[in-house]
N, C-alpha and C positions, 0 to 999 in steps of 0.2 A: 498610520498609512495616510497618504495624501488622497484627495478626491480622485485624482487621475489614477492612482494605483488601485483604489477600490473599484472604480469603473472598469478598469482593465481586468481586474480579477473576476468581477461578475459577468463580464462579456464572455468569459471562458467557462461558464457554468450553464448547463442545460437542465432546467427543472422538470421533473416528471411528477406524477401524483405521489410518488414515494421518495425516491432518491433525487438529489441534486448532483448530477454527474459532471465532473471536471472534463472539459474537452480540450484543454491545452496540453502542454508537454507532459510526458510521464517519465518516471524513473525507470531504470533498467531492472532486470531481475525477473524472477518467476512471477512475483506479485507486483503489478504496476500501479504505483500511487501517482496522483496528480502532483506535478512538480513545477516550481517556478523559481526565478531568481528575483529576490526582493531585498532592497537595501544592502546590496553587495553580499548577499548570502543565498545559498541554496535552501529552499524551504519546501515542505510538503503542503499541498493545497488544503488538506483537511485540518492541518494544524493552524494555518492562517485563518480558515473559517472559524475554528474554535476561538482563536484570539479576538477576532472581530466581534463575535457574539458574547463571549464570556470573560474575556480579559486574558492576562498572562497565564502561561502554563507552568506550574511549579516544577522545579528541577526534579529529575528522576521519575517523572510521570510521563506516560505515553497518552496520545489521543487515540482512543479505540473506537471501532465502528460497531454499533448494534446491528446494522444491516449486513455486515460482512462484505460490503462493496468498497474496495479500496479507493475507488474514484469518487465516492460520495462525499460531498461537503455540506450536507444538510445538518445544521446544528442540532436538530432533534435526534439525530442518529449518532452523535459523537458524545463520548464520555471519557473521563480521565481514569487511568488505572496504571498500576505498576506493571513491569514486565511479567511478573509472576501471574498477575490477574489476566494479562493478555494471553498467556500460555494456557491457563485454566479455561478461559473462554473459548479458545481455539479447540482444545480437547473436548470440552462439553458439547460443542457444535459439530464435532466429527471432522474437523478440517486438518487434523494432524496426520501427516504422511511421514513415517520414519525414513531417514536416509542412513546409509551406512558409509560414512566417510566420503571418499571421492569415487566410490565404485559406481560405474555407470552400466556395465554389462556383466551378465552372469558368465560363469565359466563355460557353460554350454553355448552361449551366444558367441563367445570368443572363438571356440572350436569351430562352430558353424561358419563364421566369417573366414577364418583361416583356411578351412577346407574348400570353401566355395568361391572365394574371391581373390585370395592372395596366391599369386603364381611365383614360385621360387625359381 
């Protein structure tokens, strides 16, 4: 990274006593990660922080958060792990919420909506 890119990166980080929170753009989805465009690529802020402090990230490894704060870029909170380790960490910390395919509403909720809001 160039000095300009490093300065630009750190200008988007707000350090607290614990986490260093990314204040720049975030990715879409349920869990919002810090996101930036760097060297013609979309990158996650926590991965860039890991690379700055520890070097390259081996293929097939994820950068995981000890603090469970997806916006955190504090290198003390980041560690490398496989996808399986990531899922086990999630489960151990009680963050797993099962989903059932694309189902958003229960059968009772659909009936309620049809009976109360849809006029045929």
